[in-house]
Biopython code that builds the backbone (N, CA, C, O; Angstrom):
import numpy as np
from Bio.PDB.StructureBuilder import StructureBuilder

atoms = [
    (1, "MET", "N", (81.565, 15.353, 91.843)),
    (1, "MET", "CA", (80.182, 15.465, 91.382)),
    (1, "MET", "C", (80.055, 16.549, 90.309)),
    (1, "MET", "O", (79.464, 16.324, 89.253)),
    (2, "ASN", "N", (80.624, 17.744, 90.597)),
    (2, "ASN", "CA", (80.527, 18.845, 89.635)),
    (2, "ASN", "C", (81.180, 18.485, 88.312)),
    (2, "ASN", "O", (80.719, 18.907, 87.251)),
    (3, "ASN", "N", (82.267, 17.694, 88.375)),
    (3, "ASN", "CA", (82.943, 17.283, 87.152)),
    (3, "ASN", "C", (82.026, 16.445, 86.275)),
    (3, "ASN", "O", (81.969, 16.645, 85.061)),
    (4, "LYS", "N", (81.303, 15.502, 86.889)),
    (4, "LYS", "CA", (80.383, 14.650, 86.136)),
    (4, "LYS", "C", (79.239, 15.480, 85.554)),
    (4, "LYS", "O", (78.790, 15.235, 84.434)),
    (5, "ILE", "N", (78.775, 16.458, 86.322)),
    (5, "ILE", "CA", (77.685, 17.318, 85.846)),
    (5, "ILE", "C", (78.170, 18.149, 84.660)),
    (5, "ILE", "O", (77.479, 18.259, 83.647)),
    (6, "ASN", "N", (79.350, 18.727, 84.792)),
    (6, "ASN", "CA", (79.909, 19.519, 83.690)),
    (6, "ASN", "C", (80.090, 18.655, 82.449)),
    (6, "ASN", "O", (79.796, 19.076, 81.330)),
    (7, "GLU", "N", (80.579, 17.438, 82.670)),
    (7, "GLU", "CA", (80.768, 16.507, 81.554)),
    (7, "GLU", "C", (79.430, 16.164, 80.900)),
    (7, "GLU", "O", (79.310, 16.153, 79.675)),
    (8, "SER", "N", (78.426, 15.885, 81.734)),
    (8, "SER", "CA", (77.092, 15.563, 81.219)),
    (8, "SER", "C", (76.493, 16.736, 80.460)),
    (8, "SER", "O", (75.900, 16.565, 79.395)),
    (9, "MET", "N", (76.656, 17.929, 81.021)),
    (9, "MET", "CA", (76.116, 19.115, 80.351)),
    (9, "MET", "C", (76.812, 19.336, 79.011)),
    (9, "MET", "O", (76.167, 19.709, 78.032)),
    (10, "GLN", "N", (78.122, 19.108, 78.963)),
    (10, "GLN", "CA", (78.853, 19.286, 77.720)),
    (10, "GLN", "C", (78.383, 18.297, 76.669)),
    (10, "GLN", "O", (78.228, 18.659, 75.502)),
    (11, "ILE", "N", (78.153, 17.051, 77.070)),
    (11, "ILE", "CA", (77.647, 16.040, 76.138)),
    (11, "ILE", "C", (76.286, 16.465, 75.608)),
    (11, "ILE", "O", (76.024, 16.367, 74.409)),
    (12, "TYR", "N", (75.416, 16.938, 76.502)),
    (12, "TYR", "CA", (74.077, 17.355, 76.083)),
    (12, "TYR", "C", (74.144, 18.578, 75.169)),
    (12, "TYR", "O", (73.389, 18.676, 74.202)),
    (13, "ILE", "N", (75.035, 19.494, 75.474)),
    (13, "ILE", "CA", (75.211, 20.674, 74.615)),
    (13, "ILE", "C", (75.683, 20.240, 73.227)),
    (13, "ILE", "O", (75.231, 20.776, 72.216)),
    (14, "ASP", "N", (76.600, 19.260, 73.186)),
    (14, "ASP", "CA", (77.068, 18.745, 71.892)),
    (14, "ASP", "C", (75.917, 18.118, 71.096)),
    (14, "ASP", "O", (75.828, 18.286, 69.880)),
    (15, "ILE", "N", (75.041, 17.396, 71.798)),
    (15, "ILE", "CA", (73.872, 16.794, 71.144)),
    (15, "ILE", "C", (72.975, 17.887, 70.580)),
    (15, "ILE", "O", (72.469, 17.770, 69.464)),
    (16, "ILE", "N", (72.778, 18.950, 71.356)),
    (16, "ILE", "CA", (71.936, 20.072, 70.890)),
    (16, "ILE", "C", (72.577, 20.738, 69.674)),
    (16, "ILE", "O", (71.884, 21.070, 68.713)),
    (17, "LYS", "N", (73.902, 20.935, 69.710)),
    (17, "LYS", "CA", (74.598, 21.548, 68.570)),
    (17, "LYS", "C", (74.441, 20.697, 67.309)),
    (17, "LYS", "O", (74.197, 21.226, 66.225)),
    (18, "LYS", "N", (74.581, 19.369, 67.457)),
    (18, "LYS", "CA", (74.388, 18.482, 66.312)),
    (18, "LYS", "C", (72.969, 18.601, 65.774)),
    (18, "LYS", "O", (72.744, 18.602, 64.563)),
    (19, "TYR", "N", (72.023, 18.700, 66.691)),
    (19, "TYR", "CA", (70.623, 18.814, 66.277)),
    (19, "TYR", "C", (70.382, 20.123, 65.530)),
    (19, "TYR", "O", (69.640, 20.154, 64.548)),
    (20, "ILE", "N", (71.005, 21.195, 65.994)),
    (20, "ILE", "CA", (70.833, 22.501, 65.348)),
    (20, "ILE", "C", (71.451, 22.474, 63.943)),
    (20, "ILE", "O", (70.886, 23.029, 63.001)),
    (21, "LYS", "N", (72.606, 21.828, 63.813)),
    (21, "LYS", "CA", (73.268, 21.758, 62.506)),
    (21, "LYS", "C", (72.520, 20.854, 61.530)),
    (21, "LYS", "O", (72.489, 21.116, 60.328)),
    (22, "ASN", "N", (71.917, 19.786, 62.060)),
    (22, "ASN", "CA", (71.236, 18.822, 61.214)),
    (22, "ASN", "C", (69.895, 18.460, 61.860)),
    (22, "ASN", "O", (69.732, 17.353, 62.372)),
    (23, "PRO", "N", (68.937, 19.392, 61.835)),
    (23, "PRO", "CA", (67.674, 19.128, 62.534)),
    (23, "PRO", "C", (66.860, 18.020, 61.862)),
    (23, "PRO", "O", (66.811, 17.905, 60.637)),
    (24, "LYS", "N", (66.235, 17.225, 62.697)),
    (24, "LYS", "CA", (65.308, 16.198, 62.228)),
    (24, "LYS", "C", (63.925, 16.606, 62.705)),
    (24, "LYS", "O", (63.756, 17.075, 63.831)),
    (25, "LYS", "N", (62.964, 16.428, 61.862)),
    (25, "LYS", "CA", (61.614, 16.837, 62.220)),
    (25, "LYS", "C", (61.050, 15.946, 63.326)),
    (25, "LYS", "O", (61.354, 14.756, 63.408)),
    (26, "ASN", "N", (60.223, 16.557, 64.170)),
    (26, "ASN", "CA", (59.481, 15.847, 65.222)),
    (26, "ASN", "C", (60.376, 15.148, 66.249)),
    (26, "ASN", "O", (60.034, 14.070, 66.735)),
    (27, "ILE", "N", (61.504, 15.746, 66.578)),
    (27, "ILE", "CA", (62.354, 15.184, 67.628)),
    (27, "ILE", "C", (62.329, 16.139, 68.818)),
    (27, "ILE", "O", (62.601, 17.332, 68.685)),
    (28, "ASP", "N", (61.999, 15.589, 69.971)),
    (28, "ASP", "CA", (61.995, 16.360, 71.201)),
    (28, "ASP", "C", (63.289, 16.045, 71.943)),
    (28, "ASP", "O", (63.484, 14.923, 72.410)),
    (29, "LEU", "N", (64.166, 17.028, 72.049)),
    (29, "LEU", "CA", (65.469, 16.793, 72.669)),
    (29, "LEU", "C", (65.363, 16.386, 74.136)),
    (29, "LEU", "O", (66.260, 15.726, 74.661)),
    (30, "PHE", "N", (64.283, 16.771, 74.795)),
    (30, "PHE", "CA", (64.141, 16.460, 76.215)),
    (30, "PHE", "C", (63.347, 15.193, 76.454)),
    (30, "PHE", "O", (63.203, 14.766, 77.600)),
    (31, "ASN", "N", (62.837, 14.592, 75.419)),
    (31, "ASN", "CA", (62.094, 13.341, 75.555)),
    (31, "ASN", "C", (62.562, 12.409, 74.446)),
    (31, "ASN", "O", (61.790, 11.986, 73.586)),
    (32, "ASN", "N", (63.820, 12.115, 74.496)),
    (32, "ASN", "CA", (64.455, 11.355, 73.431)),
    (32, "ASN", "C", (64.501, 9.876, 73.789)),
    (32, "ASN", "O", (64.551, 9.520, 74.967)),
    (33, "GLU", "N", (64.484, 9.028, 72.787)),
    (33, "GLU", "CA", (64.578, 7.585, 72.991)),
    (33, "GLU", "C", (65.981, 7.188, 73.448)),
    (33, "GLU", "O", (66.167, 6.137, 74.061)),
    (34, "ASP", "N", (66.941, 8.013, 73.153)),
    (34, "ASP", "CA", (68.331, 7.723, 73.479)),
    (34, "ASP", "C", (68.530, 7.731, 74.993)),
    (34, "ASP", "O", (68.266, 8.734, 75.656)),
    (35, "ASP", "N", (69.002, 6.591, 75.540)),
    (35, "ASP", "CA", (69.203, 6.470, 76.986)),
    (35, "ASP", "C", (70.218, 7.474, 77.507)),
    (35, "ASP", "O", (70.061, 8.006, 78.606)),
    (36, "LYS", "N", (71.253, 7.733, 76.727)),
    (36, "LYS", "CA", (72.285, 8.681, 77.148)),
    (36, "LYS", "C", (71.676, 10.078, 77.305)),
    (36, "LYS", "O", (71.966, 10.782, 78.273)),
    (37, "CYS", "N", (70.838, 10.468, 76.357)),
    (37, "CYS", "CA", (70.168, 11.770, 76.405)),
    (37, "CYS", "C", (69.287, 11.864, 77.643)),
    (37, "CYS", "O", (69.314, 12.864, 78.362)),
    (38, "ASN", "N", (68.514, 10.826, 77.882)),
    (38, "ASN", "CA", (67.610, 10.827, 79.033)),
    (38, "ASN", "C", (68.377, 10.912, 80.342)),
    (38, "ASN", "O", (67.980, 11.644, 81.248)),
    (39, "LEU", "N", (69.469, 10.173, 80.447)),
    (39, "LEU", "CA", (70.277, 10.176, 81.659)),
    (39, "LEU", "C", (70.881, 11.557, 81.897)),
    (39, "LEU", "O", (70.880, 12.054, 83.023)),
    (40, "ILE", "N", (71.390, 12.165, 80.850)),
    (40, "ILE", "CA", (71.990, 13.493, 80.967)),
    (40, "ILE", "C", (70.944, 14.515, 81.382)),
    (40, "ILE", "O", (71.188, 15.317, 82.284)),
    (41, "ALA", "N", (69.777, 14.497, 80.735)),
    (41, "ALA", "CA", (68.710, 15.441, 81.086)),
    (41, "ALA", "C", (68.266, 15.235, 82.528)),
    (41, "ALA", "O", (67.990, 16.205, 83.233)),
    (42, "GLU", "N", (68.195, 13.990, 82.974)),
    (42, "GLU", "CA", (67.797, 13.693, 84.354)),
    (42, "GLU", "C", (68.832, 14.231, 85.344)),
    (42, "GLU", "O", (68.468, 14.808, 86.369)),
    (43, "LYS", "N", (70.115, 14.045, 85.041)),
    (43, "LYS", "CA", (71.178, 14.540, 85.920)),
    (43, "LYS", "C", (71.157, 16.066, 85.999)),
    (43, "LYS", "O", (71.335, 16.636, 87.075)),
    (44, "ILE", "N", (70.942, 16.718, 84.872)),
    (44, "ILE", "CA", (70.871, 18.182, 84.857)),
    (44, "ILE", "C", (69.683, 18.650, 85.693)),
    (44, "ILE", "O", (69.811, 19.585, 86.483)),
    (45, "ARG", "N", (68.519, 18.001, 85.523)),
    (45, "ARG", "CA", (67.330, 18.364, 86.296)),
    (45, "ARG", "C", (67.566, 18.164, 87.791)),
    (45, "ARG", "O", (67.218, 19.028, 88.596)),
    (46, "ASP", "N", (68.160, 17.021, 88.166)),
    (46, "ASP", "CA", (68.431, 16.743, 89.577)),
    (46, "ASP", "C", (69.382, 17.771, 90.174)),
    (46, "ASP", "O", (69.184, 18.236, 91.297)),
    (47, "TYR", "N", (70.411, 18.119, 89.418)),
    (47, "TYR", "CA", (71.378, 19.110, 89.898)),
    (47, "TYR", "C", (70.721, 20.467, 90.114)),
    (47, "TYR", "O", (70.907, 21.100, 91.154)),
    (48, "LEU", "N", (69.951, 20.906, 89.123)),
    (48, "LEU", "CA", (69.291, 22.208, 89.246)),
    (48, "LEU", "C", (68.298, 22.227, 90.408)),
    (48, "LEU", "O", (68.237, 23.201, 91.158)),
    (49, "MET", "N", (67.523, 21.155, 90.557)),
    (49, "MET", "CA", (66.556, 21.100, 91.657)),
    (49, "MET", "C", (67.249, 21.083, 93.012)),
    (49, "MET", "O", (66.755, 21.691, 93.962)),
    (50, "SER", "N", (68.383, 20.399, 93.120)),
    (50, "SER", "CA", (69.099, 20.377, 94.391)),
    (50, "SER", "C", (69.601, 21.774, 94.753)),
    (50, "SER", "O", (69.643, 22.137, 95.929)),
    (51, "LYS", "N", (69.976, 22.551, 93.749)),
    (51, "LYS", "CA", (70.452, 23.914, 93.998)),
    (51, "LYS", "C", (69.298, 24.876, 94.297)),
    (51, "LYS", "O", (69.463, 25.825, 95.063)),
    (52, "LEU", "N", (68.137, 24.632, 93.694)),
    (52, "LEU", "CA", (66.997, 25.535, 93.857)),
    (52, "LEU", "C", (66.079, 25.165, 95.024)),
    (52, "LEU", "O", (65.267, 25.988, 95.449)),
    (53, "TYR", "N", (66.193, 23.953, 95.543)),
    (53, "TYR", "CA", (65.240, 23.432, 96.520)),
    (53, "TYR", "C", (65.056, 24.366, 97.728)),
    (53, "TYR", "O", (63.925, 24.658, 98.117)),
    (54, "ASP", "N", (66.155, 24.829, 98.315)),
    (54, "ASP", "CA", (66.054, 25.682, 99.504)),
    (54, "ASP", "C", (65.395, 27.020, 99.202)),
    (54, "ASP", "O", (64.792, 27.625, 100.088)),
    (55, "TYR", "N", (65.501, 27.492, 97.962)),
    (55, "TYR", "CA", (64.854, 28.741, 97.585)),
    (55, "TYR", "C", (63.361, 28.535, 97.327)),
    (55, "TYR", "O", (62.543, 29.412, 97.605)),
    (56, "ILE", "N", (63.027, 27.373, 96.797)),
    (56, "ILE", "CA", (61.634, 27.070, 96.495)),
    (56, "ILE", "C", (60.869, 26.686, 97.753)),
    (56, "ILE", "O", (59.729, 27.104, 97.955)),
    (57, "TYR", "N", (61.514, 25.882, 98.599)),
    (57, "TYR", "CA", (60.892, 25.399, 99.838)),
    (57, "TYR", "C", (61.765, 25.770, 101.036)),
    (57, "TYR", "O", (62.448, 24.905, 101.585)),
    (58, "PRO", "N", (61.757, 27.035, 101.450)),
    (58, "PRO", "CA", (62.612, 27.435, 102.570)),
    (58, "PRO", "C", (62.179, 26.757, 103.869)),
    (58, "PRO", "O", (61.005, 26.439, 104.061)),
    (59, "LYS", "N", (63.150, 26.544, 104.753)),
    (59, "LYS", "CA", (62.873, 25.878, 106.031)),
    (59, "LYS", "C", (62.027, 26.754, 106.956)),
    (59, "LYS", "O", (61.185, 26.248, 107.698)),
    (60, "GLU", "N", (62.247, 28.021, 106.908)),
    (60, "GLU", "CA", (61.510, 28.987, 107.728)),
    (60, "GLU", "C", (60.756, 29.946, 106.812)),
    (60, "GLU", "O", (61.221, 30.253, 105.715)),
    (61, "PRO", "N", (59.586, 30.421, 107.264)),
    (61, "PRO", "CA", (58.866, 31.399, 106.429)),
    (61, "PRO", "C", (59.661, 32.698, 106.281)),
    (61, "PRO", "O", (60.292, 33.169, 107.228)),
    (62, "LEU", "N", (59.617, 33.252, 105.103)),
    (62, "LEU", "CA", (60.297, 34.516, 104.839)),
    (62, "LEU", "C", (59.428, 35.669, 105.304)),
    (62, "LEU", "O", (58.241, 35.483, 105.573)),
    (63, "ALA", "N", (60.006, 36.856, 105.402)),
    (63, "ALA", "CA", (59.266, 38.029, 105.865)),
    (63, "ALA", "C", (58.045, 38.287, 104.983)),
    (63, "ALA", "O", (56.966, 38.593, 105.491)),
    (64, "ASN", "N", (58.209, 38.165, 103.674)),
    (64, "ASN", "CA", (57.088, 38.386, 102.758)),
    (64, "ASN", "C", (55.988, 37.352, 102.966)),
    (64, "ASN", "O", (54.807, 37.666, 102.817)),
    (65, "ASP", "N", (56.369, 36.108, 103.312)),
    (65, "ASP", "CA", (55.375, 35.071, 103.577)),
    (65, "ASP", "C", (54.512, 35.446, 104.769)),
    (65, "ASP", "O", (53.295, 35.261, 104.750)),
    (66, "LEU", "N", (55.156, 35.980, 105.818)),
    (66, "LEU", "CA", (54.422, 36.359, 107.028)),
    (66, "LEU", "C", (53.496, 37.546, 106.765)),
    (66, "LEU", "O", (52.381, 37.596, 107.283)),
    (67, "VAL", "N", (53.960, 38.493, 105.964)),
    (67, "VAL", "CA", (53.123, 39.652, 105.607)),
    (67, "VAL", "C", (51.914, 39.180, 104.802)),
    (67, "VAL", "O", (50.786, 39.593, 105.070)),
    (68, "PHE", "N", (52.152, 38.316, 103.817)),
    (68, "PHE", "CA", (51.059, 37.796, 102.991)),
    (68, "PHE", "C", (50.055, 37.022, 103.844)),
    (68, "PHE", "O", (48.846, 37.174, 103.672)),
    (69, "TYR", "N", (50.550, 36.196, 104.757)),
    (69, "TYR", "CA", (49.664, 35.436, 105.644)),
    (69, "TYR", "C", (48.802, 36.382, 106.481)),
    (69, "TYR", "O", (47.603, 36.158, 106.642)),
    (70, "GLY", "N", (49.416, 37.435, 107.010)),
    (70, "GLY", "CA", (48.665, 38.411, 107.817)),
    (70, "GLY", "C", (47.589, 39.105, 107.002)),
    (70, "GLY", "O", (46.481, 39.325, 107.491)),
    (71, "GLN", "N", (47.906, 39.448, 105.771)),
    (71, "GLN", "CA", (46.938, 40.128, 104.916)),
    (71, "GLN", "C", (45.777, 39.208, 104.547)),
    (71, "GLN", "O", (44.624, 39.640, 104.544)),
    (72, "THR", "N", (46.066, 37.957, 104.239)),
    (72, "THR", "CA", (44.987, 37.036, 103.880)),
    (72, "THR", "C", (44.131, 36.685, 105.093)),
    (72, "THR", "O", (42.931, 36.440, 104.960)),
    (73, "LYS", "N", (44.743, 36.659, 106.269)),
    (73, "LYS", "CA", (43.986, 36.360, 107.488)),
    (73, "LYS", "C", (42.947, 37.453, 107.773)),
    (73, "LYS", "O", (41.883, 37.169, 108.322)),
    (74, "LYS", "N", (43.255, 38.689, 107.402)),
    (74, "LYS", "CA", (42.303, 39.794, 107.588)),
    (74, "LYS", "C", (41.056, 39.605, 106.725)),
    (74, "LYS", "O", (39.997, 40.146, 107.041)),
    (75, "LEU", "N", (41.176, 38.840, 105.638)),
    (75, "LEU", "CA", (40.070, 38.658, 104.698)),
    (75, "LEU", "C", (39.294, 37.367, 104.931)),
    (75, "LEU", "O", (38.550, 36.925, 104.057)),
    (76, "ILE", "N", (39.464, 36.760, 106.107)),
    (76, "ILE", "CA", (38.815, 35.478, 106.376)),
    (76, "ILE", "C", (37.284, 35.593, 106.354)),
    (76, "ILE", "O", (36.589, 34.610, 106.097)),
    (77, "TRP", "N", (36.775, 36.771, 106.618)),
    (77, "TRP", "CA", (35.318, 36.993, 106.633)),
    (77, "TRP", "C", (34.731, 36.965, 105.225)),
    (77, "TRP", "O", (33.524, 36.789, 105.059)),
    (78, "LEU", "N", (35.575, 37.136, 104.217)),
    (78, "LEU", "CA", (35.116, 37.219, 102.832)),
    (78, "LEU", "C", (34.610, 35.862, 102.337)),
    (78, "LEU", "O", (35.302, 34.851, 102.462)),
    (79, "LYS", "N", (33.414, 35.847, 101.781)),
    (79, "LYS", "CA", (32.774, 34.629, 101.276)),
    (79, "LYS", "C", (32.585, 34.758, 99.757)),
    (79, "LYS", "O", (32.559, 35.871, 99.231)),
    (80, "PRO", "N", (32.452, 33.622, 99.049)),
    (80, "PRO", "CA", (32.238, 33.676, 97.596)),
    (80, "PRO", "C", (31.021, 34.518, 97.210)),
    (80, "PRO", "O", (31.010, 35.163, 96.162)),
    (81, "GLU", "N", (30.003, 34.504, 98.064)),
    (81, "GLU", "CA", (28.797, 35.291, 97.764)),
    (81, "GLU", "C", (29.100, 36.792, 97.705)),
    (81, "GLU", "O", (28.457, 37.526, 96.954)),
    (82, "HIS", "N", (30.081, 37.250, 98.498)),
    (82, "HIS", "CA", (30.464, 38.664, 98.474)),
    (82, "HIS", "C", (31.071, 39.058, 97.129)),
    (82, "HIS", "O", (31.043, 40.228, 96.746)),
    (83, "LEU", "N", (31.613, 38.085, 96.422)),
    (83, "LEU", "CA", (32.253, 38.352, 95.144)),
    (83, "LEU", "C", (31.363, 38.011, 93.957)),
    (83, "LEU", "O", (31.821, 37.977, 92.815)),
    (84, "ASP", "N", (30.089, 37.758, 94.237)),
    (84, "ASP", "CA", (29.106, 37.406, 93.209)),
    (84, "ASP", "C", (29.524, 36.182, 92.395)),
    (84, "ASP", "O", (29.323, 36.135, 91.182)),
    (85, "ILE", "N", (30.106, 35.196, 93.074)),
    (85, "ILE", "CA", (30.478, 33.947, 92.412)),
    (85, "ILE", "C", (29.278, 33.013, 92.456)),
    (85, "ILE", "O", (28.691, 32.790, 93.515)),
    (86, "LYS", "N", (28.919, 32.471, 91.303)),
    (86, "LYS", "CA", (27.760, 31.581, 91.226)),
    (86, "LYS", "C", (28.012, 30.308, 92.033)),
    (86, "LYS", "O", (29.148, 29.842, 92.127)),
    (87, "LYS", "N", (26.957, 29.752, 92.609)),
    (87, "LYS", "CA", (27.079, 28.578, 93.469)),
    (87, "LYS", "C", (27.684, 27.377, 92.749)),
    (87, "LYS", "O", (28.356, 26.555, 93.373)),
    (88, "ILE", "N", (27.452, 27.269, 91.448)),
    (88, "ILE", "CA", (27.989, 26.106, 90.727)),
    (88, "ILE", "C", (29.528, 26.138, 90.641)),
    (88, "ILE", "O", (30.161, 25.112, 90.394)),
    (89, "TYR", "N", (30.120, 27.330, 90.846)),
    (89, "TYR", "CA", (31.574, 27.459, 90.762)),
    (89, "TYR", "C", (32.248, 27.428, 92.119)),
    (89, "TYR", "O", (33.467, 27.582, 92.204)),
    (90, "ILE", "N", (31.490, 27.235, 93.174)),
    (90, "ILE", "CA", (32.042, 27.252, 94.531)),
    (90, "ILE", "C", (32.391, 25.833, 94.979)),
    (90, "ILE", "O", (31.545, 24.939, 94.936)),
    (91, "ASN", "N", (33.632, 25.629, 95.405)),
    (91, "ASN", "CA", (34.059, 24.350, 95.971)),
    (91, "ASN", "C", (33.996, 24.452, 97.492)),
    (91, "ASN", "O", (34.546, 25.379, 98.087)),
    (92, "HIS", "N", (33.328, 23.500, 98.105)),
    (92, "HIS", "CA", (33.275, 23.498, 99.573)),
    (92, "HIS", "C", (33.968, 22.309, 100.120)),
    (92, "HIS", "O", (34.027, 22.136, 101.338)),
]
sb = StructureBuilder()
sb.init_structure("model")
sb.init_model(0)
sb.init_chain("A")
sb.init_seg("    ")
for serial, (resi, resn, name, xyz) in enumerate(atoms, 1):
    if name == "N":
        sb.init_residue(resn, " ", resi, " ")
    sb.init_atom(name, np.array(xyz, "f"), 0.0, 1.0, " ", f" {name:<3s}", serial, name[0])
structure = sb.get_structure()
């Protein structure tokens, strides 16, 4: 798997290098019509998300999460009126 990712990243880097050497106006490298480009960008995104997923969405709450929850729970009595928020801006 890592070999294919490295290969895909190298191909995409080569495409970026070509673009830098010979830029074309109004081309978005990440939203390209080229199927190969799209596939490579998708594989890179999937790989990065798979590596980051556990950090973004941990299975158990972290210590800081519990502290933040405790602090916000203390403020449950606070209402929008206490903060002088106009009624038209309040979502109920």
